[in-house]
C-alpha positions, 0 to 999 in steps of 0.5 A, spaced: 113 942 871 116 944 864 118 952 865 118 956 858 125 957 855 127 964 857 129 969 850 135 969 848 140 974 851 140 980 847 147 982 843 149 989 845 156 989 843 160 988 837 162 980 836 168 977 832 168 970 830 171 966 825 167 962 820 171 955 818 169 949 815 162 947 814 160 954 816 165 957 810 160 951 806 153 955 808 157 962 806 159 960 800 152 956 798 149 962 798 154 966 795 153 961 789 146 961 789 145 969 789 150 969 783 146 963 780 140 967 780 142 974 776 139 972 769 145 974 766 149 967 770 143 963 768 145 956 764 144 955 757 138 950 758 134 955 764 134 961 758 128 958 755 121 955 757 120 953 763 127 952 764 128 960 767 122 958 773 125 952 775 132 955 775 129 961 779 125 957 785 131 952 785 136 958 786 131 961 791 131 954 795 138 954 796 138 961 798 133 960 803 136 954 806 144 957 806 140 964 809 137 959 814 143 955 816 148 962 816 143 965 821 143 959 826 151 959 825 151 966 827 146 965 832 149 959 835 157 963 835 153 969 839 151 964 845 158 961 845 160 968 846 155 970 851 156 963 855 149 962 853 147 955 852 146 953 844 139 953 842 140 949 836 138 942 836 143 936 835 141 931 830 
């Protein structure tokens, strides 16, 4: 009989860790997407017609994907420091 997974251990103390490699890629993706989503930073082709709607949707998708990746990274890093098994699924 399978037992349900336990809830993650609560983080009650400050954690310190280093972002490197792919972790930095996700952080930079998020920062770039947020930057590009500001109207003054739209490329010229996105400033007229449907271009702005398409550009904004692409930026939103990039921001959402980067947020998810960063949340997974933070959770995994917390699990490592707390000695809990990682909840990330390997591909």
